[in-house]
C-alpha positions in Angstrom: 3.4 -8.7 31.4 0.7 -8.5 28.9 1.9 -7.3 25.5 0.3 -4.0 24.1 -0.5 -4.2 20.4 -0.2 -0.9 18.5 0.7 0.7 15.4 4.5 0.7 14.5 6.4 3.7 14.6 9.7 4.9 13.2 11.2 5.2 16.4 10.7 1.4 17.1 13.4 0.8 14.3 16.0 0.1 16.9 14.1 -2.2 18.8 13.1 -4.1 15.7 16.5 -4.4 14.4 17.9 -5.6 17.5 16.0 -8.8 17.8 15.3 -9.1 14.1 18.9 -9.9 13.6 18.9 -12.6 16.3 15.6 -14.5 15.0 17.7 -16.7 12.4 21.0 -16.4 14.0 21.4 -19.9 13.8 21.2 -19.9 9.9 24.5 -18.3 8.7 23.3 -18.1 5.1 19.9 -16.5 5.7 19.7 -12.6 6.0 16.3 -11.1 7.4 15.0 -8.5 5.2 13.1 -6.8 8.0 15.7 -4.1 8.7 15.9 -3.1 5.0 12.0 -2.7 4.9 10.7 -1.6 8.3 10.8 2.1 7.6 9.3 2.0 4.3 6.5 -0.2 5.9 5.7 2.2 8.7 5.9 5.5 6.2 3.3 3.4 3.8 0.8 2.3 6.3 -2.7 3.4 5.2 -6.3 2.2 4.4 -4.9 -1.1 2.8 -1.9 -1.7 4.7 -1.4 -1.8 8.7 2.1 -2.7 10.6 2.0 -3.4 14.1 4.2 -4.1 17.1 3.8 -5.9 20.4 5.1 -3.7 23.1 6.3 -5.2 26.3 7.8 -2.9 29.1 8.1 0.0 26.7 10.1 -1.9 24.0 9.0 -3.4 20.8 9.2 -7.0 21.0 7.2 -8.3 18.2 6.3 -7.3 14.7 3.7 -8.1 12.0 2.0 -6.3 9.0 -1.1 -7.1 7.0 -2.0 -5.9 3.5 -5.1 -5.9 1.6 -4.0 -7.5 -1.8 -7.6 -7.4 -3.5 -11.2 -6.7 -2.0 -11.2 -10.2 -0.3 -7.6 -11.4 0.2 -5.4 -10.1 2.7 -1.7 -11.2 3.3 0.1 -11.4 6.6 3.9 -10.9 6.5 7.0 -10.1 8.8 5.8 -11.9 11.9 8.7 -11.7 14.2 9.1 -12.2 17.9 12.0 -11.3 20.1 13.5 -14.9 20.8 13.5 -13.4 24.6 9.8 -13.0 24.4 8.6 -16.3 22.8 6.1 -18.3 24.3 4.1 -15.1 25.9 1.6 -15.0 23.4 3.1 -11.7 21.4 2.4 -13.4 18.0 -1.2 -14.5 18.7 -2.1 -11.0 19.7 -0.6 -9.2 16.9 -2.1 -11.6 14.3 -5.6 -11.5 15.9 -5.3 -7.8 16.0 -4.6 -7.9 12.3 -7.3 -10.5 11.5 -9.8 -8.0 13.1 -8.5 -5.1 10.9 -8.4 -7.1 7.7 -12.1 -8.6 8.3 -13.3 -5.0 8.9 -12.2 -4.2 5.4 -14.0 -7.2 3.7 -11.1 -9.7 3.8 -12.5 -13.2 3.9 -9.2 -15.1 3.6 -6.0 -14.2 5.1 -2.7 -16.0 3.9 1.2 -15.9 4.9 4.2 -17.8 3.8 6.8 -19.4 6.0 9.8 -21.2 4.8 9.7 -24.9 5.2 13.1 -25.0 7.6 11.3 -22.5 9.7 9.9 -24.7 12.5 9.1 -21.8 14.9 7.4 -19.9 12.2 5.4 -22.7 11.2 4.4 -23.6 14.7 3.4 -20.0 15.3 1.3 -19.8 12.3 -0.7 -22.8 13.3 -0.9 -21.5 17.1 -2.3 -18.1 15.7 -5.1 -19.7 13.4 -3.4 -20.3 10.1 -3.6 -23.8 8.3 -1.4 -25.3 5.7 -2.9 -24.9 2.2 -0.1 -25.5 -0.7 3.8 -25.3 -1.0 6.2 -24.1 -3.9 9.5 -23.7 -4.7 11.8 -21.1 -6.3 13.4 -21.7 -9.7 16.3 -19.5 -10.8 17.0 -20.1 -14.5 20.1 -17.7 -15.3 19.3 -15.0 -17.9 20.7 -15.8 -21.2 19.8 -15.8 -25.2 18.2 -19.1 -26.2 16.2 -19.8 -29.2 13.0 -19.8 -27.5 10.7 -19.3 -30.8 11.3 -22.8 -31.7 12.0 -26.2 -29.9 13.7 -29.3 -31.4 10.5 -31.3 -30.2 8.2 -28.9 -32.4 7.3 -26.7 -29.4 6.8 -22.9 -29.6 6.1 -20.3 -27.1 4.0 -17.6 -27.8 2.6 -14.6 -25.9 -0.8 -15.7 -25.9 -2.6 -14.8 -22.7 -5.9 -16.8 -23.6 -4.1 -20.1 -24.3 -2.3 -19.6 -21.3 -5.1 -18.9 -19.1 -7.3 -22.2 -20.6 -4.2 -24.3 -19.8 -3.8 -22.5 -16.3 -7.8 -23.6 -15.5 -7.2 -27.3 -15.9 -3.6 -27.7 -14.9 -2.2 -29.9 -12.1 -0.1 -26.8 -11.1 -3.3 -24.7 -10.5 -4.8 -27.7 -8.4 -1.5 -28.0 -6.4 -1.0 -24.3 -5.9 -4.8 -23.6 -4.8 -5.0 -21.2 -7.7 -2.3 -19.0 -6.1 0.5 -17.1 -7.9 2.9 -14.2 -7.1 0.8 -11.0 -6.4 1.6 -8.3 -8.9 1.4 -5.5 -6.3 3.0 -6.9 -3.3 6.5 -8.6 -3.4 6.8 -12.0 -1.7 2.8 -12.1 -1.6 0.6 -14.9 -3.2 -3.0 -14.0 -4.4 -5.6 -15.6 -6.9 -4.4 -15.5 -10.4 -7.7 -14.5 -12.4 -8.2 -14.4 -16.2 -8.2 -10.5 -15.9 -5.0 -10.2 -14.2 -3.1 -12.6 -16.6 -4.5 -10.7 -19.6 -3.2 -7.3 -17.5 0.2 -8.9 -17.2 0.2 -9.7 -20.9 -0.2 -5.8 -21.7 2.3 -4.8 -18.6 4.7 -7.4 -18.5 4.7 -11.0 -20.3 2.9 -14.0 -20.7 4.3 -17.4 -22.2 2.1 -20.4 -23.8 4.1 -23.3 -24.8 2.3 -25.0 -27.8 2.6 -28.2 -29.6 -0.3 -30.7 -30.0 -2.3 -28.1 -27.6 -0.9 -25.9 -25.0 1.6 -27.8 -22.9 2.6 -24.9 -20.3 2.3 -21.4 -19.1 4.2 -18.9 -17.4 3.8 -15.1 -16.4 6.2 -12.2 -15.7 4.8 -10.1 -12.6 7.7 -7.7 -12.2 11.3 -6.5 -11.9 12.6 -6.0 -8.6 15.6 -5.6 -6.5 16.7 -8.2 -4.0 17.4 -6.2 -0.9 19.6 -8.9 0.7 21.7 -9.7 -2.4 21.9 -6.3 -4.1 20.8 -7.7 -7.5 18.0 -6.8 -10.0 15.5 -9.8 -10.6 12.9 -10.8 -13.0 10.0 -12.2 -11.2 7.7 -14.7 -12.7 4.3 -15.3 -11.0 4.1 -18.9 -11.9 5.4 -21.5 -14.1 3.9 -25.0 -14.8 3.8 -27.5 -17.7 3.1 -30.9 -18.8 6.2 -32.8 -19.3 10.1 -32.0 -19.4 10.1 -31.0 -23.2 7.7 -28.4 -22.2 9.5 -27.4 -19.1 12.6 -27.0 -21.5 10.8 -24.8 -23.9 9.2 -22.6 -21.1 12.3 -22.1 -19.1 14.4 -21.2 -22.1 11.6 -18.6 -22.9 12.1 -17.3 -19.5 15.9 -17.1 -19.9 15.7 -15.3 -23.1 13.1 -12.8 -21.7 15.2 -12.0 -18.7 18.3 -11.7 -20.7 16.6 -9.1 -22.9 15.5 -7.2 -19.6 19.0 -7.1 -18.5 18.6 -8.2 -15.1 21.0 -10.3 -12.8 18.7 -13.0 -12.0 15.2 -14.6 -12.2 12.7 -16.1 -9.5 10.1 -18.3 -11.0 7.3 -19.8 -8.5 6.7 -23.5 -9.5 4.3 -26.1 -7.9 6.2 -28.2 -5.2 5.3 -31.6 -6.7 8.1 -34.4 -7.5 7.4 -34.2 -11.3 7.5 -30.2 -11.5 10.8 -30.2 -9.0 12.5 -33.0 -11.0 11.8 -31.7 -14.4 12.8 -28.4 -13.6 16.3 -29.5 -12.0 16.7 -31.7 -15.2 16.5 -28.7 -17.5 19.1 -26.8 -15.3 16.5 -24.4 -13.8 18.5 -23.9 -10.7 16.5 -24.7 -7.6 16.1 -23.3 -4.0 17.1 -26.0 -1.5 13.9 -25.7 0.3 10.2 -25.6 -0.5 7.9 -22.7 1.0 4.8 -23.3 2.8 1.4 -20.9 2.3 -1.1 -20.9 5.0 -4.6 -19.5 5.2 -7.0 -18.5 7.6 -10.7 -18.2 7.3 -11.6 -14.4 8.3 -15.6 -14.7 7.7 
């Protein structure tokens, strides 16, 4: 039976929850966030957001959402298919419906994110037309007061968006991440970090530039949020990148202090998935996620 792709409705909730709880049943430490957000997704759909389901025999057996992040960047998330209906083309049907929707609204690129351990999700993304472009890892330095103004190696950390931008444009981190960082408006989404956005974050959130014989690292806070799967408050940092271990230590100390001043429970810092960045972050005790995440993209022109 061919699936019908249609706009999601609130009365799809029970169907969605029933299969969402089974998608990662083999991973005891992984909790799917879809049951927590589905209703708010449906209620907030509009000109720049579309949530769809794939209906089979009157039952919602698949889910996907697309969001316009900027005038040319679309983000695809929440791609789920009932394990009982895998291999039936539900994912392809939903994603292609949303490709058309996003293209009609001016998107030239669509991206999504898949956990690196999620073999089914990676395979589904490739099948639906996405190609891998970059990977990153979450660092979780614990909030605590540190002496972030001065470092024993002569490094200082300043709120200087101009210096941070200059560093970012020529950094290994920017190249590795294809110019992407956490999006300020959409949790769990990445979009292009622009000069204008970085200066706006300096005004509304926080920007850090590590200085010492030139600028040697940068980071920027993008928001405070609540993790619905862990019931804790987090400070999220759109990106963090640096030249060497000393710069990493200074940068993460500044982030720890910033988070402590905000009074949050924890942090989430997006860092490039390179051996150097991961190893140096580990060496300065910025707790790391066990796995990287992959970002994939589709040409919508």
